[in-house]
C-alpha positions in Angstrom: 105.8 61.7 120.2 108.9 62.7 122.1 110.7 64.0 119.0 107.7 66.2 118.1 107.7 67.8 121.5 111.5 68.5 121.3 111.1 69.9 117.8 108.2 72.1 118.9 110.3 73.4 121.9 113.2 74.1 119.6 111.0 76.0 117.2 109.4 78.1 119.9 112.8 78.8 121.4 114.2 79.9 118.0 111.2 82.2 117.3 111.5 83.8 120.8 115.2 84.3 120.3 114.8 85.8 116.8 112.5 88.5 118.1 115.2 89.4 120.6 117.8 89.5 117.9 116.3 92.4 116.1 118.9 95.1 115.9 118.6 98.8 115.7 120.3 101.0 113.2 120.6 104.8 112.8 119.9 106.9 109.7 120.2 110.6 108.9 117.6 110.2 106.2 114.4 111.8 107.6 112.0 114.7 106.9 113.3 118.0 108.2 110.4 118.4 110.6 111.5 115.1 112.3 114.9 116.6 113.2 115.8 117.0 116.9 118.5 119.5 117.6 121.8 118.0 118.6 124.1 121.0 118.3 124.4 124.7 119.1 124.4 127.9 117.1 127.4 128.0 114.8 128.2 124.3 115.2 130.5 123.0 112.5 130.0 119.7 110.6 133.1 118.2 112.3 131.8 119.2 115.8 128.4 117.8 115.0 129.6 114.4 113.6 132.1 114.0 116.4 129.1 114.0 118.8 127.6 111.1 116.7 125.0 113.5 115.2 123.9 114.1 111.6 124.8 117.4 109.8 122.9 118.9 106.9 122.8 122.6 106.3 120.8 122.5 103.1 117.4 123.0 104.7 116.9 126.5 106.1 114.7 126.9 109.2 115.5 123.4 110.6 118.3 122.1 112.8 121.5 121.5 110.9 123.0 119.3 113.5 120.4 116.7 114.6 120.0 113.3 116.3 120.0 110.3 113.9 116.7 108.4 113.6 116.7 104.9 115.1 115.2 102.2 113.0 114.5 98.6 113.8 116.2 96.1 111.5 114.6 92.6 111.6 116.8 89.6 111.8 117.5 87.8 108.5 116.8 84.4 110.0 113.2 83.5 109.3 111.5 80.2 109.9 109.8 79.0 106.7 107.1 76.4 106.8 
């Protein structure tokens, strides 16, 4: 019985830890309407990227220098039963 309790506690701990281990990543791939301005009028690609922002001047009417989108990346460790 004691081994089952220990095993259950280890499993619960691992599951709790794995939810905390999810990481976040950034991407510049998003719809133009999702872009949040990160630059100023006349900003160059070099100035934009040096601020950690995305630069894409191919879509008129939307910010060219914009904040990257944050996405959650689940951990690769999954408990299989």
